[in-house]
DSSP file (Angstrom, degrees, kcal/mol; ACC not computed):
  #  RESIDUE AA STRUCTURE BP1 BP2  ACC     N-H-->O    O-->H-N    N-H-->O    O-->H-N    TCO  KAPPA ALPHA  PHI   PSI    X-CA   Y-CA   Z-CA
    1    1 A X              0   0    0      0, 0.0     2,-0.2     0, 0.0     0, 0.0   0.000 360.0 360.0 360.0 133.9   40.4    7.0   17.5
    2    2 A X        -     0   0    0      1,-0.1     2,-0.0     0, 0.0     0, 0.0  -0.566 360.0-101.4 -84.4 149.2   40.2    9.7   14.9
    3    3 A X        -     0   0    0     -2,-0.2     2,-1.0     1,-0.1    -1,-0.1  -0.338  27.1-122.8 -68.5 151.8   37.4   12.2   14.8
    4    4 A X    >   +     0   0    0      1,-0.2     3,-0.6     2,-0.0    -1,-0.1  -0.800  35.0 173.3 -96.9  95.1   34.6   11.7   12.3
    5    5 A X  T 3  S+     0   0    0     -2,-1.0    -1,-0.2     1,-0.2    -2,-0.0   0.668  72.7  46.0 -79.2 -17.7   34.6   15.0   10.4
    6    6 A X  T 3  S-     0   0    0      2,-0.2    -1,-0.2     7,-0.0     8,-0.2   0.283 109.0-108.7-114.1  10.5   32.1   14.1    7.7
    7    7 A X  S <  S+     0   0    0     -3,-0.6     7,-3.9     1,-0.2     2,-0.3   0.774  77.7 121.1  72.7  26.4   29.3   12.5    9.8
    8    8 A X  E     -A   13   0A   0      5,-0.3     2,-0.4     6,-0.0    -1,-0.2  -0.901  44.7-162.4-122.3 153.1   29.9    8.9    8.6
    9    9 A X  E >  S-A   12   0A   0      3,-2.5     3,-1.8    -2,-0.3    35,-0.1  -0.972  81.7 -15.8-132.0 116.9   30.8    5.7   10.4
   10   10 A X  T 3  S-     0   0    0     -2,-0.4     3,-0.1     1,-0.3    -1,-0.1   0.839 130.0 -51.0  61.4  33.3   32.2    2.9    8.4
   11   11 A X  T 3  S+     0   0    0      1,-0.3     2,-0.3     0, 0.0    -1,-0.3   0.357 116.4 112.7  86.9  -7.0   31.1    4.5    5.1
   12   12 A X  E <  S-A    9   0A   0     -3,-1.8    -3,-2.5     1,-0.0    -1,-0.3  -0.781  73.5-111.2 -98.8 143.4   27.5    5.0    6.3
   13   13 A X  E     -A    8   0A   0     -2,-0.3    -5,-0.3    -5,-0.2    -6,-0.1  -0.437  41.7-100.8 -67.6 147.7   26.1    8.5    6.9
   14   14 A X        -     0   0    0     -7,-3.9    -1,-0.1    -8,-0.2     2,-0.1  -0.402  41.5-105.5 -66.9 144.8   25.4    9.2   10.6
   15   15 A X    >   -     0   0    0     34,-0.2     3,-1.4     1,-0.1    -1,-0.1  -0.420  17.2-128.1 -69.5 144.1   21.7    8.9   11.6
   16   16 A X  T 3  S+     0   0    0      1,-0.2    -1,-0.1    -2,-0.1    -2,-0.1   0.669 108.5  63.3 -65.5 -14.5   19.8   12.1   12.2
   17   17 A X  T >  S+     0   0    0      2,-0.1     3,-2.3     3,-0.0    24,-0.3   0.614  73.2 114.8 -85.0 -12.5   18.8   10.7   15.6
   18   18 A X  T <  S+     0   0    0     -3,-1.4    24,-0.2     1,-0.3     3,-0.1  -0.384  78.3  27.9 -61.4 130.4   22.4   10.6   16.9
   19   19 A X  T 3  S+     0   0    0     22,-2.5    -1,-0.3     1,-0.4     2,-0.1   0.225  91.3 127.3 100.6 -12.9   22.7   13.0   19.7
   20   20 A X    <   -     0   0    0     -3,-2.3    21,-2.6    20,-0.1     2,-0.4  -0.430  56.0-130.6 -74.1 152.0   19.0   12.7   20.8
   21   21 A X  B     -B   40   0B   0     19,-0.2    65,-0.6    -2,-0.1     2,-0.3  -0.885  26.1-174.8-102.2 135.0   18.2   11.9   24.4
   22   22 A X  E     -e   86   0C   0     17,-2.3     2,-0.5    -2,-0.4    17,-0.5  -0.804  24.4-120.3-121.6 166.2   15.7    9.1   25.1
   23   23 A X  E     -e   87   0C   0     63,-2.7    65,-3.4    -2,-0.3     2,-0.4  -0.945  24.0-143.8-108.7 124.3   14.1    7.8   28.3
   24   24 A X  E     +e   88   0C   0     13,-2.6    65,-0.2    -2,-0.5    63,-0.1  -0.750  25.9 167.2 -90.4 132.3   14.8    4.1   29.2
   25   25 A X        +     0   0    0     63,-2.7     2,-0.2    -2,-0.4    -1,-0.1  -0.403  28.7 132.3-139.5  58.4   11.9    2.2   30.8
   26   26 A X  S  > S-     0   0    0      1,-0.1     4,-1.7     0, 0.0     3,-0.3  -0.637  70.9-103.7-103.1 165.6   13.1   -1.4   30.6
   27   27 A X  H  > S+     0   0    0      1,-0.2     4,-2.2    -2,-0.2     3,-0.3   0.915 122.9  50.6 -54.6 -45.2   13.1   -4.0   33.4
   28   28 A X  H  > S+     0   0    0      1,-0.2     4,-3.0     2,-0.2    -1,-0.2   0.837 106.8  54.9 -64.3 -32.7   16.8   -3.6   33.9
   29   29 A X  H  4 S+     0   0    0     -3,-0.3    -1,-0.2     2,-0.2    -2,-0.2   0.823 110.3  45.6 -71.9 -30.3   16.5    0.2   34.1
   30   30 A X  H  < S+     0   0    0     -4,-1.7     3,-0.4    -3,-0.3    -2,-0.2   0.865 118.1  43.2 -76.2 -37.2   14.0    0.0   36.9
   31   31 A X  H  < S+     0   0    0     -4,-2.2     2,-0.2     1,-0.2    -2,-0.2   0.889 133.8  16.8 -75.0 -40.4   16.1   -2.6   38.8
   32   32 A X  S  < S-     0   0    0     -4,-3.0    -1,-0.2    -5,-0.2    -2,-0.2  -0.631  83.6-171.4-134.4  75.0   19.4   -0.9   38.2
   33   33 A X        -     0   0    0     -3,-0.4     2,-0.5    -2,-0.2    -3,-0.1  -0.254  15.6-146.5 -68.3 154.6   18.9    2.7   37.2
   34   34 A X    >   -     0   0    0     -5,-0.1     3,-2.5    25,-0.0     4,-0.4  -0.951  63.4 -57.6-122.0 108.3   21.7    5.0   36.0
   35   35 A X  T 3  S-     0   0    0     -2,-0.5    -2,-0.0     1,-0.3    19,-0.0  -0.387 118.9 -22.0  52.5-120.7   21.0    8.6   37.1
   36   36 A X  T 3  S-     0   0    0     -2,-0.2    -1,-0.3     2,-0.1   -12,-0.1   0.190  90.4-108.9-102.5  17.0   17.6    9.4   35.6
   37   37 A X  S <  S+     0   0    0     -3,-2.5   -13,-2.6     1,-0.2     2,-0.6   0.890  74.6 138.8  56.5  43.0   17.7    6.7   32.8
   38   38 A X        +     0   0    0     -4,-0.4    17,-1.8   -15,-0.2   -15,-0.2  -0.793  27.9 177.9-118.6  86.3   18.2    9.4   30.1
   39   39 A X  E     - C   0  54B   0     -2,-0.6   -17,-2.3   -17,-0.5     2,-0.4  -0.501  24.3-129.3 -88.0 160.1   20.8    8.2   27.7
   40   40 A X  E     -BC  21  53B   0     13,-3.4    13,-2.1   -19,-0.2     2,-0.4  -0.839  26.7-114.6-102.0 142.5   22.1   10.0   24.5
   41   41 A X  E     - C   0  52B   0    -21,-2.6   -22,-2.5    -2,-0.4     2,-0.3  -0.666  37.2-178.7 -80.4 128.4   22.1    8.1   21.2
   42   42 A X  E     - C   0  51B   0      9,-2.8     9,-2.8    -2,-0.4   -25,-0.0  -0.839  41.0 -78.4-119.3 158.9   25.6    7.6   19.8
   43   43 A X  E     - C   0  50B   0     -2,-0.3     7,-0.2     7,-0.2     2,-0.1  -0.316  53.4-128.9 -56.5 138.8   26.7    5.9   16.6
   44   44 A X        -     0   0    0      5,-1.1     2,-0.5     4,-0.1     5,-0.1  -0.381   8.0-122.3 -85.0 166.3   26.6    2.1   16.9
   45   45 A X    >   -     0   0    0     -2,-0.1     3,-2.6     5,-0.1     5,-0.1  -0.946  60.3 -57.2-106.9 130.0   29.2   -0.4   16.1
   46   46 A X  T 3  S+     0   0    0     -2,-0.5     3,-0.1     1,-0.4    -1,-0.0  -0.131 127.8  23.2 -48.2 136.5   28.1   -3.0   13.5
   47   47 A X  T 3  S+     0   0    0     -3,-0.0    -1,-0.4     0, 0.0     2,-0.2  -0.957 113.0  80.7 -91.1  10.6   25.8   -4.8   13.7
   48   48 A X    <   -     0   0    0     -3,-2.6    17,-0.1     1,-0.1     3,-0.1  -0.539  62.9-151.5 -82.6 142.6   24.2   -2.3   16.2
   49   49 A X  S    S-     0   0    0     15,-0.9    -5,-1.1     1,-0.3     2,-0.3   0.840  75.0  -3.3 -82.5 -34.1   22.4    0.7   14.9
   50   50 A X  E     -CD  43  64B   0     14,-0.9    14,-3.0    -7,-0.2     2,-0.4  -0.991  62.5-131.2-156.2 153.4   23.0    3.0   17.9
   51   51 A X  E     -CD  42  63B   0     -9,-2.8    -9,-2.8    -2,-0.3     2,-0.6  -0.866  17.1-138.7-107.3 142.7   24.6    2.9   21.3
   52   52 A X  E     +CD  41  62B   0     10,-3.0     9,-3.5    -2,-0.4    10,-0.9  -0.902  25.0 178.0-101.2 121.6   22.9    4.2   24.4
   53   53 A X  E     -CD  40  60B   0    -13,-2.1   -13,-3.4    -2,-0.6     7,-0.2  -0.992  36.7-103.7-127.5 132.1   25.2    6.2   26.8
   54   54 A X  E  >  -C   39   0B   0      5,-2.7     4,-1.7    -2,-0.4   -15,-0.2  -0.224  21.7-142.5 -52.7 131.6   24.1    7.9   30.0
   55   55 A X  T  4 S+     0   0    0    -17,-1.8    -1,-0.2     1,-0.2   -16,-0.1   0.780  98.0  43.6 -67.9 -26.7   23.8   11.6   29.6
   56   56 A X  T  4 S+     0   0    0    -18,-0.2    -1,-0.2   -22,-0.1   -21,-0.1   0.908 133.7   9.8 -87.0 -45.7   25.2   12.2   33.1
   57   57 A X  T  4 S-     0   0    0      2,-0.1    -2,-0.2   -23,-0.1    -1,-0.1   0.434  89.8-123.5-119.2  -1.1   28.1    9.8   33.4
   58   58 A X     <  +     0   0    0     -4,-1.7     2,-0.1     1,-0.2    -3,-0.1   0.650  53.9 158.4  66.7  17.8   28.6    8.5   29.8
   59   59 A X        -     0   0    0      1,-0.1    -5,-2.7    -6,-0.1     2,-0.3  -0.455  51.3-102.5 -71.1 144.2   28.2    4.9   31.0
   60   60 A X  E     +D   53   0B   0     -7,-0.2    -7,-0.2     1,-0.1    -1,-0.1  -0.524  40.7 176.4 -66.1 127.5   27.2    2.3   28.4
   61   61 A X  E     -     0   0B   0     -9,-3.5     2,-0.3     1,-0.4    -8,-0.2   0.442  50.7 -78.4-114.3  -5.0   23.5    1.5   28.8
   62   62 A X  E     -D   52   0B   0    -10,-0.9   -10,-3.0     2,-0.0    -1,-0.4  -0.866  49.5 -65.2 140.4-171.9   22.9   -0.8   25.9
   63   63 A X  E     -D   51   0B   0     -2,-0.3     2,-0.5   -12,-0.2   -12,-0.2  -0.905  36.7-132.0-118.1 145.0   22.4   -1.0   22.1
   64   64 A X  E     -D   50   0B   0    -14,-3.0   -15,-0.9    -2,-0.4   -14,-0.9  -0.855  24.4-125.0 -99.5 125.2   19.4    0.3   20.2
   65   65 A X     >  -     0   0    0     -2,-0.5     4,-2.2   -16,-0.1     3,-0.4  -0.306  20.8-117.3 -65.1 152.3   17.8   -2.0   17.7
   66   66 A X  H  > S+     0   0    0      1,-0.2     4,-2.8     2,-0.2     5,-0.2   0.855 113.9  57.9 -58.2 -37.5   17.5   -0.8   14.1
   67   67 A X  H  > S+     0   0    0      1,-0.2     4,-1.8     2,-0.2    -1,-0.2   0.892 108.4  45.5 -63.1 -38.7   13.6   -1.0   14.3
   68   68 A X  H  > S+     0   0    0     -3,-0.4     4,-2.4     2,-0.2    -2,-0.2   0.907 112.6  50.5 -70.6 -41.7   13.6    1.4   17.2
   69   69 A X  H  X S+     0   0    0     -4,-2.2     4,-2.5     1,-0.2    -2,-0.2   0.918 109.9  50.8 -61.2 -43.3   16.0    3.8   15.6
   70   70 A X  H  X S+     0   0    0     -4,-2.8     4,-2.7     1,-0.2     5,-0.2   0.898 109.3  51.5 -60.5 -40.7   13.9    3.7   12.4
   71   71 A X  H  X S+     0   0    0     -4,-1.8     4,-2.8     2,-0.2     5,-0.2   0.927 110.9  47.5 -61.5 -45.9   10.8    4.6   14.5
   72   72 A X  H  X S+     0   0    0     -4,-2.4     4,-2.3     2,-0.2     5,-0.2   0.921 113.9  47.2 -62.5 -44.6   12.6    7.5   16.2
   73   73 A X  H  X S+     0   0    0     -4,-2.5     4,-2.4     2,-0.2    -2,-0.2   0.935 115.3  44.8 -62.6 -47.4   13.8    8.9   12.8
   74   74 A X  H  X S+     0   0    0     -4,-2.7     4,-2.4     2,-0.2     5,-0.2   0.903 113.3  49.9 -66.5 -41.8   10.4    8.5   11.2
   75   75 A X  H  X S+     0   0    0     -4,-2.8     4,-2.7    -5,-0.2     5,-0.3   0.920 113.5  46.3 -62.4 -44.1    8.5   10.0   14.1
   76   76 A X  H  X S+     0   0    0     -4,-2.3     4,-2.0    -5,-0.2    -2,-0.2   0.887 111.5  52.2 -65.9 -39.2   10.9   13.0   14.2
   77   77 A X  H  < S+     0   0    0     -4,-2.4    -2,-0.2    -5,-0.2    -1,-0.2   0.914 117.0  38.4 -62.8 -43.1   10.7   13.4   10.4
   78   78 A X  H  < S+     0   0    0     -4,-2.4    -2,-0.2    -5,-0.1    -1,-0.2   0.882 133.0  20.7 -76.3 -39.7    6.8   13.5   10.5
   79   79 A X  H  < S-     0   0    0     -4,-2.7    -3,-0.2     1,-0.3    -2,-0.2   0.439 104.2-117.0-115.1  -1.9    6.2   15.5   13.7
   80   80 A X     <  -     0   0    0     -4,-2.0    -1,-0.3    -5,-0.3    -2,-0.1  -0.224  60.1 -26.1  87.8 176.2    9.4   17.4   14.3
   81   81 A X  S    S-     0   0    0      1,-0.1     2,-0.0    -4,-0.1    -5,-0.0  -0.394  74.9-112.2 -64.1 134.9   11.8   17.1   17.2
   82   82 A X        -     0   0    0      1,-0.1    -1,-0.1    -2,-0.1     4,-0.1  -0.357   9.4-143.4 -69.1 148.6   10.1   15.9   20.4
   83   83 A X  S    S+     0   0    0      2,-0.1     2,-0.3     1,-0.1    -1,-0.1   0.715  90.3  33.1 -82.2 -21.9    9.7   18.3   23.3
   84   84 A X  S    S-     0   0    0    -61,-0.0   -61,-0.1     3,-0.0    -1,-0.1  -0.925 104.7 -84.4-128.1 155.2   10.3   15.4   25.8
   85   85 A X        -     0   0    0     -2,-0.3     2,-0.3   -63,-0.1   -63,-0.2  -0.286  44.7-113.4 -60.2 141.6   12.5   12.3   25.4
   86   86 A X  E     -e   22   0C   0    -65,-0.6   -63,-2.7    -4,-0.1     2,-0.5  -0.579  33.2-121.3 -71.9 136.0   10.9    9.3   23.5
   87   87 A X  E     -e   23   0C   0     -2,-0.3     2,-0.6   -65,-0.2   -63,-0.2  -0.698  22.0-159.3 -86.3 127.4   10.4    6.4   25.9
   88   88 A X  E      e   24   0C   0    -65,-3.4   -63,-2.7    -2,-0.5   -66,-0.0  -0.936 360.0 360.0-107.8 118.9   12.2    3.2   25.0
   89   89 A X              0   0    0     -2,-0.6   -62,-0.2   -65,-0.2    -1,-0.1   0.374 360.0 360.0-110.9 360.0   10.8    0.1   26.6
């Protein structure tokens, strides 16, 4: 895979939320946690908006829906970068 030098994936600009850490609090995360359930947002592969990868071991933790990504982007735009990870349920 070639590096993405211009911040785009498939012709789309990279999301400003890429690289942020979130806190997972879903049923599966409570049943089968991965480290502290703190994944980093990575660019998604269509049709997914973002991929969740464990910050500690880089394991795939799921896909982030576009509505959740939009919420994170808008919240960050309005209030600035969060001091603690946003919880995704």
